[in-house]
N, C-alpha and C positions, 0 to 999 in steps of 0.2 A: 117224463124221461123214460125211455125204454129200459127194460130189465138188463139188456146187454150193456147199454151205456152206463147204467148205475153200477154194474159189476166192474166195468173198466175203470170208472172213477174211484170206486172203493179200493180196487187193487192198486191204483196209482197213489191213493191216499195212504195206504199201508206202507208202501215203499217210501213215500215222502216223509212220513212220521219217523220211520226207522233210520232213514239216511240222515236226517237232521240232527240226530243225537250223537253226542261225543262218546268215544270209547274211553274206558277207564284203564289206566296203565297197570293197576294192581292185579295180582292173581285173584281169581274167583274165591270168595270166602275169606280173604285176608282183611279187608276193611270192615270196621263196624258200621252199623246202620246209622241214619241221621240222629235217632234218639240216643244212641249209646256213645256217639263220638265225643261229646263234651267231657265225659268222665273216663274215657279210654286211656289207660296208662301208657300205651305205645305211641310212637310217633307216626306221622303220615307216611304213605308210600311215596317214594321219589325215584324217578328214573333220570340219571345224570348222563348227559352226552358230553364227552370230552372233545377237545380240539382235534384229536386224531380219529374221531368218529366212533370210538368204542363207547359202549354204554354199560353203566353199572346201575342196578336197580335194587332197592330194598327199603328198609325203614330209615327215616330221617332221625338220626340220633341227636345231633347238635349242630348249631350254626354259630361259628365264632366270627370275630372281626375280619379274619383273613381266609377262613376255610370252612368246609362243610364235611360232616361225618355221616356215612351211610353204612348200615349193618345189612349185609346181604342175607338171603335165606339160608345160605350155607354157613353163616356165622362169622364171615370175614368182615372186619371193620375196615372200611376204606375211607381215606381222607382225601379231599380235593381242595387245592388252592383255587380261589375264585378265577384266577387267570387261566386255569386249565379247563374251566367249564365253558362249553359252548352254549348249552341250553339245559334246562332241567324242567321236568313236568312232575307236578305233585298232586296227589289225590288224598284228601283227608277223611272222607267217608264214602260209603257206597250209596249213591243217589237213589237207587231202586226206582228208576224212572219207568220201568216196564209197566207199572200200574197205570200211569198216565197214558202211555201208548195204547194199552188195552182199552181204557175208557174212550179214547179217541176213536178207535176202530169200532167199538160197540155203538157209540153214539152216531157214528157215520152210518153204520148199518141200520140203525133205528130210523134214519131219515127216509127210508123207503116208504114208511107209512105216511109221509107228509104230502104225498101226491105231487102236484105241480110246485108246491113250496120247497120240495127237496132241492130244486135248483138254487135256492138261497141257503137252506139250512145245511145241506151237505158241505158246501165250501166253507161255511162258518165253522162247522165241527172240525174239518180238516185243518184249516188255517190256525184256529185258536188252540186246538189240541197239539198240533205240531210245534207251535211256539212254546207251549207249556212244557211238553216233554223234552224239547231241545234245551230250554233254559234249565230245567231240573237236572238234565244229564251233565251240564257244564258247571253247575253250582259248586261241587266240591273240588274243582280242578283249578290249579294255579300254575303259572309258568314263571321261571326266573332266568334272567340273563345278566342282570346288573347286580352289583353289590347291594344297592339300596333295596332291591326286590328280595334278596335273601334275608335281609334284616327284618322285613315284614313277615317272612315265613317262619321266623324263629318259634312262634307260638305253636306251630304244628310239630315241633321236634319232641322226642322223648324227654330231653333235657333242654327246655326253652332258654335257660340262663347260660347255657354252655355246658361242656363236659365238667362234671364235678371234680374238684381237687381230690387226688388220691384214689380215684375210681380205678379198680383193677379191670381194665378193658377186656380181659380174657373171660370175665364172668358174664358179659353181655350175651343174651340169647335172643334169637329172633322170635317173633310172635308165632305161636302155633296156628296153622291154617285150619279153619273150620270147613271141612269138606262138604257138609250138608247145606251150607248157606247158598241159596240161589240168588242170582243177580237179576 
């Protein structure tokens, strides 16, 4: 393979790896990493699209039998009846898939030393690396449109059993955003 052709294939590989990955709806630094997610006291990030096409995003506080509660970053607690929700997208941890994408790109670059076998090893690196990075980027994402899907997502709420009796809702505060965390 000529150096020019290798460069073109590697450039295309980088674009393919990055294009195959899903975007996370949460603000940078808001979600915990995969190791910290199980003991994190906050709920998952959710973006709720209402029937009138307006979107409300924030922490999933509780899922009840007829409604969902979201705490926005401004501290406003919003409640949504299932019938008003067109679609919702939820992220419960930061996948940090960039490491897989970097290994894919570096592994693809390393195939230059394979000579004629680069025609086999380069596509293998690109294909398997793209699949791995894409799968990891989508791992913490869920979508909900139906009531039954919301019931499955209860475990990602701050209060998985529903809003506690007697809770003063005015004391709920949003998660502080860690500015230094890189995605």
